Backbone as JSON, one array per atom type, in Angstrom:
{
  "sequence": "MKMKMKMKMKIKIEAIHDVVCSWCPIGRSNIKAALKILDKQIEAEIEYLPFELNPDMLAEGETIETHLMLRNNWSKEQFLRYREKVTETAKNAGLVYDFGKRTYYYNTAKAHRLIHFAQSFQKQEAVVDALTARYFMQGVNVSEDVNLLDIAVSVDLDRRQAEQALLSEKVSEDVQRKYDRAKNFTVRGVPAFIINGTEFIQGSNSVEFFVQNFERFV",
  "N": [[72.56, 59.28, 154.61], [72.9, 57.29, 151.75], [71.49, 57.92, 148.56], [69.53, 55.7, 146.7], [70.37, 54.7, 143.5], [68.4, 54.97, 140.58], [67.61, 52.26, 138.53], [68.37, 51.78, 135.09], [65.86, 51.45, 132.6], [65.53, 48.65, 130.58], [65.23, 48.13, 127.14], [64.3, 46.41, 124.13], [64.97, 46.85, 120.74], [63.96, 45.98, 117.61], [65.02, 46.55, 114.5], [63.59, 46.82, 111.46], [64.73, 46.8, 108.25], [66.15, 48.0, 105.12], [69.17, 47.99, 103.24], [69.43, 49.78, 101.11], [67.35, 51.5, 101.45], [66.04, 54.71, 101.57], [64.82, 55.99, 103.73], [65.43, 54.53, 105.97], [68.04, 54.95, 107.3], [67.44, 57.47, 108.28], [65.36, 57.01, 110.1], [66.8, 55.37, 111.91], [68.72, 57.22, 112.79], [67.09, 59.09, 114.07], [66.01, 57.54, 116.12], [68.36, 56.93, 117.55], [69.06, 59.51, 118.41], [66.9, 60.05, 120.07], [67.27, 58.09, 122.05], [69.65, 58.98, 123.09], [68.85, 61.32, 124.34], [67.34, 60.2, 126.35], [69.2, 58.85, 127.8], [69.96, 58.49, 130.5], [67.88, 57.15, 131.52], [67.06, 54.99, 129.99], [68.23, 51.94, 128.63], [69.12, 50.58, 125.65], [68.89, 47.77, 123.5], [69.7, 47.04, 120.23], [68.67, 45.28, 117.43], [69.01, 44.11, 114.09], [66.69, 43.43, 111.57], [66.2, 41.87, 108.44], [64.9, 43.29, 105.38], [64.02, 43.2, 102.14], [63.7, 45.54, 99.69], [63.75, 45.26, 96.95], [63.86, 42.36, 96.05], [64.19, 40.85, 93.73], [65.96, 42.16, 92.16], [68.68, 42.48, 89.89], [72.24, 41.87, 90.2], [73.72, 43.96, 89.07], [72.09, 46.09, 89.42], [69.74, 48.92, 89.27], [68.98, 52.11, 87.95], [68.13, 54.64, 90.28], [66.46, 56.71, 89.56], [65.11, 55.74, 87.22], [63.88, 53.46, 88.31], [62.14, 54.46, 90.38], [60.53, 56.26, 88.95], [59.2, 54.57, 87.16], [57.98, 52.72, 88.92], [56.32, 54.33, 90.52], [54.97, 55.79, 88.69], [55.88, 58.39, 88.13], [56.66, 61.72, 87.03], [59.62, 63.32, 85.67], [59.99, 65.65, 87.1], [58.55, 65.16, 89.45], [60.09, 63.11, 90.53], [62.48, 64.51, 91.04], [61.61, 66.31, 92.96], [60.99, 64.57, 95.02], [63.56, 63.55, 95.53], [64.86, 65.84, 96.42], [63.4, 66.35, 98.75], [63.93, 64.04, 100.37], [66.67, 64.24, 100.64], [66.94, 66.62, 102.09], [65.54, 65.96, 104.41], [67.17, 63.92, 105.37], [69.5, 65.42, 105.85], [68.64, 67.02, 107.97], [68.54, 65.09, 109.87], [71.13, 64.66, 110.38], [72.57, 63.37, 108.39], [74.24, 62.55, 105.28], [73.31, 62.48, 101.98], [74.36, 61.7, 98.85], [73.28, 62.15, 95.87], [74.55, 62.48, 93.51], [76.49, 60.59, 93.4], [75.31, 58.34, 94.47], [73.45, 56.62, 92.61], [72.17, 54.3, 91.92], [69.94, 51.58, 92.75], [70.5, 48.5, 94.46], [70.67, 44.89, 94.66], [70.23, 43.49, 97.85], [70.66, 41.18, 99.31], [73.07, 39.82, 100.04], [74.3, 41.76, 101.56], [72.67, 41.85, 103.8], [73.28, 39.37, 104.84], [75.89, 39.81, 105.66], [75.46, 41.69, 107.69], [74.09, 40.11, 109.52], [76.07, 38.18, 110.11], [77.88, 39.84, 111.42], [76.69, 40.25, 113.85], [77.34, 38.31, 115.78], [79.75, 39.17, 116.65], [79.3, 41.48, 117.96], [79.13, 43.61, 116.18], [77.15, 44.58, 114.58], [75.93, 47.16, 114.48], [78.1, 48.73, 113.7], [78.65, 47.69, 111.15], [76.25, 48.26, 109.79], [76.33, 51.06, 109.93], [78.65, 51.5, 108.4], [77.93, 50.44, 105.9], [75.85, 52.21, 105.29], [77.22, 54.67, 105.08], [79.05, 54.12, 102.95], [77.32, 53.5, 100.85], [75.3, 55.59, 100.66], [76.79, 57.92, 100.57], [78.89, 57.43, 98.83], [77.98, 55.82, 96.83], [78.54, 53.1, 96.56], [78.46, 49.78, 95.24], [76.53, 47.63, 96.85], [76.02, 45.0, 96.48], [78.15, 43.57, 95.62], [80.66, 41.26, 96.37], [83.38, 41.95, 96.95], [83.21, 44.61, 97.78], [81.6, 44.38, 100.05], [83.23, 42.79, 101.65], [85.39, 44.5, 102.02], [84.13, 46.4, 103.58], [83.58, 44.83, 105.83], [86.21, 44.35, 106.78], [86.88, 46.97, 107.39], [85.61, 47.43, 109.78], [86.93, 45.85, 111.48], [86.38, 43.1, 111.23], [87.06, 39.69, 110.39], [88.3, 39.04, 107.2], [88.29, 36.61, 105.74], [86.55, 34.98, 107.21], [84.24, 36.48, 106.94], [83.85, 36.29, 104.2], [83.3, 33.57, 103.97], [80.88, 33.56, 105.35], [79.19, 34.93, 103.61], [78.71, 33.01, 101.75], [77.63, 30.93, 103.1], [75.34, 28.34, 103.83], [74.18, 27.98, 106.3], [74.22, 30.56, 107.4], [72.53, 31.75, 105.56], [70.12, 30.41, 106.16], [69.73, 31.3, 108.78], [69.37, 34.03, 108.35], [67.03, 33.93, 106.87], [65.25, 33.13, 108.85], [65.12, 35.47, 110.27], [63.91, 37.13, 108.39], [61.42, 35.85, 108.41], [60.65, 36.42, 110.99], [60.19, 39.18, 110.84], [58.05, 39.1, 109.12], [55.99, 38.38, 110.73], [54.73, 40.61, 111.45], [52.73, 43.29, 110.13], [54.26, 44.57, 107.73], [54.39, 47.28, 105.85], [56.18, 48.85, 104.68], [59.54, 50.12, 104.97], [61.58, 52.17, 107.15], [60.77, 50.03, 109.98], [59.87, 49.22, 113.33], [60.18, 46.97, 116.02], [59.24, 46.93, 119.29], [60.33, 45.71, 122.31], [59.51, 43.16, 121.57], [56.8, 43.05, 120.9], [55.36, 45.51, 120.4], [54.68, 47.51, 117.59], [56.09, 49.79, 115.37], [55.78, 51.93, 112.67], [57.65, 53.57, 110.13], [59.96, 56.42, 109.71], [59.62, 58.61, 111.34], [59.95, 61.13, 113.97], [62.46, 62.62, 116.12], [61.25, 63.56, 118.45], [58.88, 62.08, 118.45], [59.83, 59.46, 118.95], [61.04, 59.83, 121.46], [58.81, 60.43, 123.09], [57.46, 58.01, 122.79], [59.26, 56.12, 123.91], [59.46, 57.07, 126.49], [57.34, 56.03, 127.86], [58.16, 53.65, 128.84], [59.7, 54.15, 130.99]],
  "CA": [[72.16, 58.04, 153.92], [73.07, 57.38, 150.29], [70.29, 57.71, 147.76], [69.63, 54.56, 145.79], [70.27, 55.11, 142.1], [67.36, 54.29, 139.82], [68.14, 51.43, 137.46], [67.88, 52.09, 133.76], [64.92, 50.51, 132.0], [66.09, 48.02, 129.38], [64.27, 47.82, 126.07], [64.89, 45.83, 122.92], [64.44, 47.41, 119.5], [64.28, 45.23, 116.39], [64.87, 47.48, 113.39], [63.36, 46.17, 110.16], [65.32, 47.8, 107.36], [66.91, 47.56, 103.95], [70.41, 48.75, 103.11], [69.29, 50.84, 100.12], [66.17, 52.3, 101.79], [66.41, 56.09, 101.89], [64.26, 56.45, 105.0], [65.9, 53.71, 107.09], [69.04, 55.64, 108.11], [66.8, 58.6, 108.95], [64.71, 56.43, 111.27], [67.85, 54.96, 112.85], [69.32, 58.42, 113.37], [66.12, 59.69, 114.99], [65.95, 56.68, 117.3], [69.59, 57.13, 118.32], [68.96, 60.82, 119.06], [65.93, 59.92, 121.17], [67.91, 57.3, 123.1], [70.66, 59.84, 123.72], [68.12, 62.21, 125.24], [66.86, 59.39, 127.47], [70.34, 57.99, 128.15], [70.02, 58.21, 131.93], [66.69, 56.42, 131.92], [66.82, 53.81, 129.15], [69.32, 51.22, 127.98], [68.48, 49.89, 124.53], [69.57, 46.8, 122.65], [69.15, 47.14, 118.88], [68.97, 44.18, 116.52], [68.53, 44.45, 112.75], [65.98, 42.41, 110.82], [66.29, 42.22, 107.01], [63.74, 43.49, 104.52], [64.51, 43.57, 100.8], [62.75, 46.31, 98.89], [63.78, 44.77, 95.58], [64.55, 41.06, 96.14], [64.45, 40.27, 92.41], [66.86, 43.02, 91.4], [69.94, 41.86, 89.5], [73.41, 42.38, 90.91], [74.17, 45.24, 88.51], [71.22, 47.14, 89.92], [68.91, 49.72, 88.38], [69.08, 53.5, 88.38], [67.06, 55.05, 91.2], [65.53, 57.55, 88.79], [64.27, 54.87, 86.39], [63.09, 52.57, 89.16], [61.07, 55.17, 91.07], [59.61, 56.83, 87.98], [58.36, 53.49, 86.64], [57.17, 52.12, 89.99], [55.33, 55.28, 91.04], [54.39, 56.55, 87.58], [56.27, 59.77, 88.37], [57.36, 62.51, 86.02], [60.98, 63.67, 86.1], [59.86, 66.7, 88.1], [58.13, 64.53, 90.71], [61.25, 62.41, 91.07], [63.42, 65.5, 91.55], [61.05, 66.85, 94.2], [61.2, 63.52, 96.02], [64.99, 63.5, 95.85], [65.17, 67.03, 97.22], [62.79, 66.17, 100.07], [64.61, 63.03, 101.17], [68.0, 64.76, 100.94], [66.79, 67.62, 103.14], [65.16, 65.25, 105.64], [68.4, 63.25, 105.83], [70.39, 66.46, 106.38], [68.1, 67.41, 109.28], [68.84, 63.98, 110.78], [72.58, 64.56, 110.51], [73.08, 62.44, 107.39], [74.58, 63.1, 103.96], [72.95, 61.66, 100.83], [74.93, 62.28, 97.65], [72.64, 61.54, 94.7], [75.47, 62.55, 92.39], [77.23, 59.33, 93.42], [74.35, 57.27, 94.75], [72.52, 56.69, 91.48], [71.58, 52.98, 91.68], [69.5, 50.61, 93.75], [71.16, 47.22, 94.27], [70.2, 43.75, 95.42], [70.85, 43.61, 99.17], [70.63, 39.9, 100.02], [74.36, 39.52, 100.66], [74.56, 42.78, 102.58], [71.97, 41.42, 105.01], [74.05, 38.26, 105.4], [77.04, 40.4, 106.36], [74.95, 42.29, 108.93], [73.8, 39.0, 110.44], [77.37, 37.64, 110.52], [78.51, 40.78, 112.34], [76.01, 40.24, 115.15], [78.07, 37.43, 116.71], [80.94, 39.89, 117.11], [78.81, 42.78, 118.44], [79.53, 44.59, 115.17], [76.03, 44.88, 113.69], [75.76, 48.6, 114.35], [79.24, 49.24, 112.94], [78.49, 47.29, 109.75], [75.15, 49.05, 109.22], [76.85, 52.42, 109.75], [79.61, 51.51, 107.29], [77.15, 50.26, 104.67], [75.13, 53.46, 105.04], [78.17, 55.68, 104.62], [79.6, 53.76, 101.64], [76.28, 53.51, 99.82], [74.6, 56.86, 100.5], [77.74, 59.01, 100.3], [79.83, 57.09, 97.76], [77.3, 55.05, 95.78], [79.18, 51.79, 96.42], [77.59, 48.66, 94.92], [76.48, 46.79, 98.05], [75.76, 43.6, 96.12], [79.42, 42.96, 95.22], [81.39, 40.65, 97.49], [84.6, 42.67, 97.29], [82.84, 45.81, 98.54], [81.12, 43.94, 101.36], [84.38, 42.32, 102.42], [86.14, 45.7, 102.41], [83.39, 46.98, 104.71], [83.83, 43.95, 106.98], [87.57, 44.62, 107.28], [86.92, 48.34, 107.92], [85.11, 47.43, 111.16], [87.75, 44.86, 112.19], [85.96, 41.71, 111.09], [88.0, 38.88, 109.61], [87.85, 39.0, 105.81], [88.04, 35.24, 105.3], [85.33, 34.53, 107.87], [83.13, 37.21, 106.32], [83.66, 35.7, 102.88], [82.61, 32.29, 104.18], [79.51, 33.86, 105.77], [78.4, 35.32, 102.44], [78.42, 31.8, 100.97], [77.2, 29.89, 104.02], [73.94, 27.94, 103.89], [73.75, 28.21, 107.68], [73.92, 31.99, 107.51], [71.34, 31.98, 104.74], [68.98, 29.92, 106.93], [69.55, 32.2, 109.92], [68.81, 35.28, 107.83], [65.64, 33.64, 106.51], [64.45, 33.15, 110.08], [64.9, 36.87, 110.6], [62.86, 37.57, 107.47], [60.17, 35.29, 108.89], [60.31, 37.18, 112.2], [59.62, 40.45, 110.4], [56.78, 38.82, 108.46], [54.95, 38.22, 111.74], [54.1, 41.91, 111.57], [52.27, 43.8, 108.84], [55.25, 45.55, 107.29], [54.0, 47.87, 104.56], [57.37, 49.55, 104.18], [60.59, 50.28, 105.97], [61.87, 51.38, 108.35], [59.76, 49.68, 110.96], [60.55, 48.87, 114.56], [59.46, 46.16, 117.0], [59.72, 47.31, 120.62], [60.11, 44.68, 123.34], [58.95, 41.92, 121.03], [55.37, 43.07, 120.55], [54.85, 46.78, 119.89], [55.14, 47.73, 116.22], [56.1, 51.2, 114.94], [56.09, 52.06, 111.25], [58.1, 54.86, 109.65], [61.16, 57.03, 110.27], [59.1, 59.46, 112.41], [60.79, 62.24, 114.42], [63.11, 62.39, 117.41], [60.25, 63.81, 119.49], [57.96, 60.93, 118.47], [60.47, 58.32, 119.61], [61.22, 60.17, 122.87], [57.52, 60.25, 123.74], [57.15, 56.59, 122.8], [60.13, 55.39, 124.82], [59.25, 57.53, 127.87], [56.31, 55.2, 128.46], [58.79, 52.49, 129.46], [60.52, 54.59, 132.13]],
  "C": [[72.27, 58.23, 152.41], [71.75, 57.1, 149.59], [70.51, 56.55, 146.8], [69.42, 55.02, 144.36], [69.21, 54.28, 141.38], [67.99, 53.53, 138.67], [67.56, 51.87, 136.12], [66.9, 51.02, 133.29], [65.54, 49.96, 130.72], [64.98, 47.74, 128.38], [65.03, 47.21, 124.89], [64.17, 46.41, 121.7], [64.91, 46.54, 118.34], [63.97, 46.16, 115.21], [64.75, 46.72, 112.08], [63.77, 47.18, 109.1], [65.85, 47.14, 106.09], [68.08, 48.51, 103.76], [70.27, 49.92, 102.15], [68.07, 51.73, 100.36], [66.58, 53.69, 102.24], [65.96, 56.52, 103.28], [64.78, 55.68, 106.2], [67.0, 54.38, 107.91], [68.45, 56.84, 108.86], [66.09, 58.11, 110.21], [65.71, 56.01, 112.33], [68.45, 56.16, 113.55], [68.39, 59.06, 114.38], [65.96, 58.87, 116.26], [67.19, 56.87, 118.17], [69.56, 58.46, 119.07], [68.01, 60.77, 120.24], [66.55, 59.16, 122.34], [68.99, 58.09, 123.82], [70.01, 60.79, 124.71], [67.7, 61.47, 126.51], [67.96, 58.49, 128.05], [70.38, 57.6, 129.62], [68.86, 57.35, 132.41], [66.52, 55.08, 131.2], [68.13, 53.24, 128.62], [68.71, 50.34, 126.9], [69.43, 48.92, 123.85], [68.9, 46.86, 121.28], [69.62, 45.95, 118.05], [68.33, 44.49, 115.17], [67.91, 43.24, 112.07], [65.94, 42.82, 109.35], [64.93, 42.39, 106.35], [64.28, 43.95, 103.17], [63.43, 44.3, 100.02], [62.63, 45.75, 97.47], [64.49, 43.42, 95.52], [64.89, 40.44, 94.8], [65.42, 41.1, 91.57], [68.17, 42.3, 91.1], [71.1, 42.54, 90.19], [73.86, 43.73, 90.39], [73.28, 46.4, 88.88], [70.42, 47.86, 88.84], [68.99, 51.16, 88.86], [67.87, 53.86, 89.25], [66.01, 55.85, 90.45], [64.57, 56.69, 87.98], [63.34, 54.04, 87.25], [61.9, 53.3, 89.78], [60.06, 55.78, 90.1], [58.68, 55.77, 87.42], [57.43, 52.94, 87.72], [56.03, 53.03, 90.44], [54.6, 56.08, 89.96], [54.65, 58.05, 87.75], [56.8, 60.41, 87.09], [58.77, 62.79, 86.55], [60.92, 64.72, 87.21], [59.45, 66.13, 89.46], [59.29, 63.78, 91.36], [62.23, 63.4, 91.7], [62.93, 66.12, 92.85], [61.22, 65.85, 95.34], [62.66, 63.5, 96.48], [65.4, 64.68, 96.73], [64.63, 66.88, 98.65], [63.57, 65.19, 100.93], [66.02, 63.49, 101.53], [67.94, 65.76, 102.09], [66.43, 66.96, 104.47], [66.36, 64.53, 106.23], [69.36, 64.25, 106.47], [69.95, 66.87, 107.78], [68.35, 66.33, 110.33], [70.34, 63.76, 110.95], [73.25, 63.64, 109.52], [73.37, 63.16, 106.08], [74.2, 62.08, 102.9], [73.48, 62.36, 99.58], [74.35, 61.58, 96.43], [73.47, 61.71, 93.44], [76.27, 61.27, 92.27], [76.31, 58.13, 93.65], [73.25, 57.33, 93.69], [71.77, 55.38, 91.24], [71.0, 52.36, 92.95], [70.19, 49.28, 93.42], [70.43, 46.13, 95.04], [70.95, 43.73, 96.76], [70.92, 42.3, 99.95], [71.95, 39.62, 100.74], [74.72, 40.54, 101.74], [73.88, 42.4, 103.89], [72.67, 40.21, 105.65], [75.25, 38.79, 106.19], [76.6, 41.01, 107.69], [74.67, 41.21, 109.97], [75.11, 38.42, 110.98], [78.01, 38.52, 111.59], [77.92, 40.73, 113.74], [76.77, 39.41, 116.19], [79.29, 38.11, 117.3], [80.59, 41.27, 117.68], [79.21, 43.91, 117.49], [78.38, 44.95, 114.23], [75.91, 46.38, 113.42], [76.88, 49.2, 113.49], [79.11, 48.9, 111.46], [77.37, 48.09, 109.09], [75.59, 50.48, 108.98], [77.78, 52.5, 108.54], [78.9, 51.33, 105.95], [76.42, 51.55, 104.29], [76.06, 54.52, 104.47], [78.67, 55.36, 103.2], [78.54, 53.89, 100.54], [75.71, 54.92, 99.6], [75.54, 58.02, 100.18], [78.64, 58.73, 99.1], [79.2, 56.31, 96.63], [77.86, 53.67, 95.56], [78.13, 50.71, 96.14], [77.62, 47.66, 96.08], [76.05, 45.36, 97.76], [77.04, 42.87, 95.77], [80.21, 42.49, 96.44], [82.59, 41.49, 97.91], [84.3, 43.91, 98.11], [82.37, 45.46, 99.95], [82.27, 43.48, 102.24], [85.27, 43.49, 102.85], [85.46, 46.38, 103.6], [83.61, 46.15, 105.97], [85.18, 44.25, 107.61], [87.64, 46.01, 107.93], [86.41, 48.43, 109.35], [85.76, 46.3, 111.97], [87.14, 43.47, 112.26], [86.95, 40.98, 110.19], [87.48, 38.7, 108.18], [87.48, 37.59, 105.36], [86.74, 34.7, 105.93], [84.11, 35.21, 107.26], [82.82, 36.64, 104.94], [82.92, 34.37, 102.98], [81.15, 32.51, 104.56], [78.62, 34.22, 104.59], [77.97, 34.12, 101.61], [77.74, 30.71, 101.8], [75.7, 29.62, 103.95], [73.36, 28.18, 105.28], [73.38, 29.67, 107.88], [72.66, 32.33, 106.74], [70.06, 31.55, 105.49], [68.68, 30.83, 108.12], [68.91, 33.51, 109.48], [67.35, 35.08, 107.44], [64.74, 33.64, 107.74], [64.17, 34.59, 110.52], [63.87, 37.5, 109.67], [61.49, 37.11, 107.98], [59.7, 36.03, 110.14], [59.64, 38.51, 111.82], [58.23, 40.25, 109.79], [55.64, 38.57, 109.45], [54.17, 39.52, 111.95], [53.7, 42.41, 110.18], [53.2, 44.93, 108.41], [54.87, 46.06, 105.9], [55.17, 48.62, 103.91], [58.37, 49.67, 105.3], [61.07, 51.74, 105.97], [60.63, 51.07, 109.16], [60.5, 49.13, 112.17], [59.63, 48.05, 115.47], [60.07, 46.47, 118.36], [59.32, 46.23, 121.62], [59.3, 43.5, 122.84], [57.53, 41.99, 120.54], [54.9, 44.37, 119.91], [55.49, 47.11, 118.55], [54.99, 49.2, 115.85], [56.55, 51.25, 113.49], [56.63, 53.47, 110.97], [59.33, 55.41, 110.35], [60.82, 58.0, 111.39], [60.06, 60.61, 112.76], [61.45, 61.86, 115.73], [62.08, 62.52, 118.53], [59.27, 62.64, 119.6], [58.57, 59.78, 119.24], [60.7, 58.59, 121.09], [59.91, 59.92, 123.62], [57.14, 58.77, 123.84], [57.96, 55.84, 123.84], [59.92, 55.83, 126.28], [58.2, 56.7, 128.6], [56.91, 54.0, 129.21], [59.58, 52.85, 130.72], [59.72, 54.43, 133.42]]
}
């Protein structure tokens, strides 16, 4: 008699993030690693919800050093220690942060529009990965249309359609609804994750943390 195969448990993960957030790719990487460990037990759908760390930032951006030192009242030494810590944490998560090239924070409103546009083509994950690589490794200005459109094309999205999405009022309204969705939860910082519509997890955490959390659904 054939043994009946156990069906995978399906879960939905809504990742609240910002494109320039240093800890967001780390959280994503740790979640992906946890899901890989539980691959035979869990099937996850991931959707990205926007969160702008600096919604009033101008398109030309601001140096990370200046921004963090002023916001946190840090000395230069404190900033350098922070930079070293986040770079090492990213490395442990399999990521590369090049602060020699990534020197600015940028406004991310249009980047979030591109991520939303990509969802209809099942390309959200690819766009987020491409934005992460271009920004954290190359320091690309993710507020400039030309850079966003180049990223769209790099994941096989239509450049003209992507350009229209960046200007679309409909897309803007859809993205605002996603902002409102995130605001239903007490988001003190990003990354944050909504599991199955109700459970809220704050922080990048560790692979082990996410494995233990997701095992409860098996």
